C-alpha positions in Angstrom: 43.6 23.9 0.9 46.7 22.0 2.2 46.7 20.0 5.4 49.2 22.4 7.0 47.1 25.4 6.4 46.6 27.5 9.5 43.2 28.1 11.2 43.1 31.6 10.0 43.5 30.6 6.3 40.5 28.1 6.4 37.2 29.4 5.1 34.8 30.5 7.9 31.5 28.7 8.2 28.6 30.6 9.7 25.7 29.3 11.5 22.3 29.7 9.7 20.4 32.8 11.0 17.7 30.6 12.4 20.2 28.5 14.4 22.0 31.6 15.7 18.7 33.1 16.8 17.8 29.9 18.7 21.2 29.9 20.4 20.8 33.5 21.5 17.3 32.8 22.8 18.7 29.7 24.7 21.4 31.9 26.3 18.8 34.5 27.3 16.7 31.8 28.8 19.6 30.4 30.8 20.7 33.8 32.1 17.1 34.7 33.0 16.6 31.4 34.8 19.9 31.7 36.7 19.1 35.3 37.7 15.7 34.4 38.9 17.0 31.5 40.9 19.7 33.7 42.5 17.1 36.5 43.2 14.8 33.9 44.9 17.6 32.8 47.3 19.8 30.3 45.5 23.5 30.7 46.0 25.4 32.2 43.0 27.3 29.0 42.0 24.2 26.9 41.9 22.3 29.7 40.0 25.0 29.9 37.4 24.9 26.0 37.1 21.2 26.0 36.7 21.4 28.7 34.0 24.1 26.8 32.2 22.1 23.6 32.3 19.0 25.3 31.0 21.1 26.9 28.2 22.7 23.5 27.3 19.4 21.7 27.3 17.5 24.2 25.1 20.5 24.6 22.7 20.6 20.8 22.3 16.9 20.6 21.6 17.1 23.5 19.1 20.0 21.7 17.3 18.0 18.5 17.2 15.2 20.4 15.6 17.5 21.5 12.8 18.9 18.0 12.2 17.9 16.3 9.0 15.4 13.5 9.1 17.5 10.3 9.2 14.6 7.8 9.2 14.5 5.5 6.3 11.3 5.4 4.3 9.5 2.2 5.0 8.6 0.7 1.6 4.9 -0.3 1.2 4.4 -4.0 1.5 3.9 -5.9 -1.7 0.3 -6.9 -2.1 -0.2 -10.7 -2.0 -2.8 -12.1 -4.3 -5.6 -13.7 -2.3 -4.7 -11.9 0.9 -7.4 -11.4 3.5 -7.7 -7.7 2.5 -8.2 -8.7 -1.2 -11.0 -11.2 -0.3 -12.7 -8.6 1.9 -12.6 -6.0 -0.9 -13.8 -8.5 -3.4 -16.7 -9.4 -1.2 -17.7 -5.8 -0.8 -17.3 -5.1 -4.6 -19.5 -8.1 -5.5 -22.3 -7.4 -3.1 -22.6 -3.7 -3.0 -25.4 -1.2 -3.9 -28.7 -2.9 -3.1 -27.7 -6.4 -4.2 -25.9 -5.3 -7.3 -22.2 -5.7 -8.0 -20.0 -2.6 -8.2 -18.1 -1.8 -11.4 -14.9 -2.9 -9.6 -16.5 -6.3 -8.9 -17.5 -6.7 -12.5 -13.9 -5.7 -13.6 -12.4 -8.4 -11.3 -14.9 -11.0 -12.5 -14.0 -10.1 -16.1 -10.3 -10.4 -15.4 -10.8 -13.9 -14.0 -12.9 -14.9 -17.0 -10.3 -13.5 -19.4 -7.5 -15.5 -17.8 -9.6 -18.7 -17.8 -10.6 -18.2 -21.4 -7.1 -17.4 -22.5 -5.9 -20.8 -21.3 -8.4 -22.2 -23.8 -7.2 -19.9 -26.6 -10.4 -17.8 -26.6 -10.8 -14.0 -26.2 -13.8 -12.6 -24.3 -14.1 -9.7 -26.7 -13.8 -11.8 -29.9 -17.2 -11.6 -31.6 -16.3 -14.4 -34.0 -16.0 -16.9 -31.1 -19.5 -16.1 -29.7 -20.8 -19.6 -30.4 -17.9 -21.2 -28.5 -18.1 -18.7 -25.7 -21.9 -19.1 -25.3 -21.4 -22.9 -25.2 -18.8 -22.5 -22.4 -20.3 -19.6 -20.4 -23.9 -19.3 -21.4 -25.5 -16.2 -23.1 -26.4 -14.4 -19.8 -22.9 -14.8 -18.4 -21.3 -13.7 -21.7 -23.5 -10.6 -21.7 -22.4 -9.7 -18.2 -18.7 -10.2 -18.9 -18.5 -8.3 -22.2 -17.2 -4.7 -22.0 -19.6 -2.0 -23.2 -22.5 -4.4 -23.2 -24.7 -1.6 -21.8 -26.3 -3.8 -19.1 -27.0 -2.6 -15.6 -24.7 -3.9 -12.9 -25.6 -7.5 -12.3 -27.3 -8.8 -9.2 -25.4 -11.1 -6.8 -27.3 -14.2 -8.2 -26.0 -13.5 -11.7 -22.4 -13.0 -10.3 -22.8 -16.4 -8.5 -24.0 -18.1 -11.6 -21.1 -16.6 -13.6 -18.6 -17.7 -11.0 -20.1 -21.2 -11.0 -19.7 -21.4 -14.8 -16.1 -20.2 -14.7 -15.4 -22.7 -11.9 -16.9 -25.5 -13.9 -14.5 -25.0 -16.8 -12.0 -27.8 -16.8 -8.3 -27.0 -17.5 -7.5 -27.9 -21.1 -11.1 -27.8 -22.2 -11.8 -25.8 -25.4 -10.7 -25.5 -29.0 -7.0 -25.3 -28.3 -7.0 -28.6 -26.4 -5.8 -31.6 -28.2 -5.2 -33.9 -25.3 -8.0 -36.0 -23.6 -9.2 -34.9 -20.2 -7.0 -36.1 -17.3 -8.4 -39.1 -15.5 -9.8 -38.6 -12.1 -8.3 -40.6 -9.3 -10.7 -42.5 -7.2 -9.7 -44.4 -4.0 -10.2 -48.1 -4.0 -12.1 -49.5 -1.0 -9.9 -50.8 1.8 -10.4 -54.2 3.3 -10.1 -54.5 7.0 
């Protein structure tokens, strides 16, 4: 199509049937409202204006109903590790079901233990490292943390003991460590 094409040569665009039906119903509403207002005593000019306003209002509302949704989808916020929600979920997962931890709580405890042991070059599921793992964690904690160990969900006291053992592991401790432990800094007494 060229820019100088006449209006009669341009392709005709038709309104969708649903939109046309809404416009016709809006016009019928406007005529009915104007006629009712004139019948009840309004002068003809104001009755026509009222009918036209009703038609325009309902036609605009129906056009807005057909408009595409222009709202941008709000992306879900990225979860932050250690957020308040995570701590609340962890608390419920570790102390659920009559004093026993839920499977989710045990999975989270296991992932913490796997990360702590991987820093020492150990694998929680490596059966050849049982002696080293038992020395670091203890037999009961190791039994709780192993997958497919067939034990019932542990009680809260066993979870607490496992967390205490994991917390007591010093960074760099274990078979992969070749450096001596870092010295602890103690404050010297001040003279006044």
